[in-house]
N, C-alpha and C positions, 0 to 999 in steps of 0.2 A: 504494501499499500503504499500512498505516495506522504500521507499526512495531512495534507491539508484540510481546509475547510468543508471541503465537500466529500465527508465522510470514507477518505482515502481511496476514491472514487480512479481506479488504474484505467488510463491511457489503451486504446485496444492497440497490439502490438500485428502491424503488417508482415506478413510470412512471404508470400509471393502473387505474384501476378503472371497468369500465363494469358495467353490470348486460344483457347480450345478451337472455336471456329471465326469464320472472315468475320468480324464485327462485332464479337461477344469479347468481355474481359471477366476471369477468372480469378476474384483475391482470395487468397486465405489470411485468417486472421483471428489475432485470440485477444480475448479480455479477462485478466488474470485480477479479477475484484473478487474477491470472497463475499458470499449470500451475504455472513455481516455485515457487510461494506457498503452495500447498498439495499434498495428498493426492486427488486427484480420484477416486471420482464427490463431486460435493458435496452434502449435502441441506440444502437451503431449506425451513423452518419458517414459516407464514404462521398468523397470531396476528390474532384479533377480541381488540383493546387497548382502554383508557381513554383518557380526554384527556390523561392523563402522561404515555403513552407505555408504560406495563406490560403485555404480554403476559398476556391473562386466559382466552381460552379458541384451542384451534388449530383452526382452519377449514383447514387443507388442507397440503400436504405437495408437493417434487417434488425431481427428483433430477437436476444438471449432470453430463453427463459430459464430459472432459477435450478434446473432439473441438468440444464445443460450449462451450469455456471465454469467456467475454467477451461473448456474444454475450445480444439481448434473448429474452425466454422470456414465454411466456404460459402460466394456467392456470385452468380454467373450472372451477368449485364453486359448490356447492351448500350452503351453511351451515344448520347446523341452530340457531345464534341470530343473532340481529341484528346484526348489524357497523356500528360507527358510524364507527371508525379501526382501522386496521389500522399492524403491524408486523411484520418477520420476524428471521430468523437463519440465516445459514450456517455449516454444520458440514462439515468437510473430513472424510476419509477415518479420516483419524489420528486425531478428537475435538477438535480445533481448531477452534473457535466463533469467529464476531464479534462484534460487538458489535451490539446491536440498530437495525434500520433508521429514518428518521426515519419518522415517522406519513403515512400517506395518511389523508385523508376522505374 
């Protein structure tokens, strides 16, 4: 946990991004937030980002139930914008948000 005022809500760790088919983007990630440190479900928002890490365009969302806490997840998207860098943020059901994740390119 990060020890912040957001109940130690951890940011999503972006593990990989692949292109399984033309136009698709598959992103693997994990949110290491313990059930005691968040009110589940968590909403993970994935963004196309600039090279400085600032989110530019929302490209997809995923929901994590308490039963799936701290597991690797994967989402396949069809972004309507070009994606060079990806960042993400996790928000719990009470509105506690993490910091943005490290960039994935």
